N, C-alpha and C positions, 0 to 999 in steps of 0.2 A: 504493500500500499505506500503511495507516495507521501512524503511529508508535505503537509499544507502549509504554505507560506503566504504571507500578505505582500502586497506590492512593495512595500518599503523594504522588506527583508529580501525579496528578490532582487531589488535594485542594489542593495548593499553587495549581495553575492555577485552580481553581474560586474560590478565595479572591482571586487577582489579577483574575479576570474580574468579580467583584462591584463594583468600581470603574469599569468601563468601560461605556459606552453601547452599545446595540445598533447595529451598523454597516449590517446589512441586514435588511430586512423582507421576509418571503415572506407575500403575501396569500392570499385564498381561491382565487385562480387557481391556486395550487400552484407547484411547482418548475419552472422552465424553464431553458433554456440560458444566457440572459441573467443570470439570478441566480446560477447555478453559476460563471460568468465573474467575476461581481463579488465573490463570496465567496472564489473562488481569488486574485483580485487582492488583497483585503483580507489574506488569510493571508499572501501574500508580502510584503506591506508591513509588517504588524503581529504576525504569528506567533500572537497569541491574539486572537480576536474573539468577539463575541456576536452571535447571530442571533434574531431574534423571528419565530416561526412562527404565523401565525393559521390555525387549521383548525376545522372544526366539532366533530370529537371527539378524544379522547386518542390513539387508534389511529393515526388519520390523522397527527396531529401527530408522534408517535414515529415512524412510518415515513418522513416527510418529513425529519425530523432525522436518521435513520440514512442515508438516501440521500444527504444533503448530505456526511456524513463518507465514505462510500463512493466518491462521485463526485469529491471534491476530495483524498482521501488524507489527511485530517486525522483527528485524534483527537477524538472527542465526550468532552469533560472532564465535562460535567454538563448537565442539563436540569432546569428548574424551570418548571412551567406552560408559558408560551409562549416562554420563553426558552432558548437552549441555546449553550454556549461550546464553541468548537473551537480546537485547536491543531495547528499544523503547523510544524516547525522549518524555518527558512529557512538560506541558506548562511552568513549572517552570525551566526546563533546568538544573537540579542540577548537572549533570555529564558533565564536559568540556572535548570534545574528540579531540578538534583541537589543 
């Protein structure tokens, strides 16, 4: 189940995500189980990550970005072009968003 965030919290996370590099790249082959595992592992480790999605059209990219959020239980904080930022709180709660 995705973490519910209000617009102020998402804006803060988007700002924080601007300074991080993409940790996972999804190519033209699309989303697969290995990519989901890697994204989930990165979320467990860092809480806030950026993913690059390469797809032929905007609708396909948006669908893949939403599928990542649905399958990992993360919140899609923002998406610009081919980059999307995701947040999922870990047990340690490293990032303070309030």
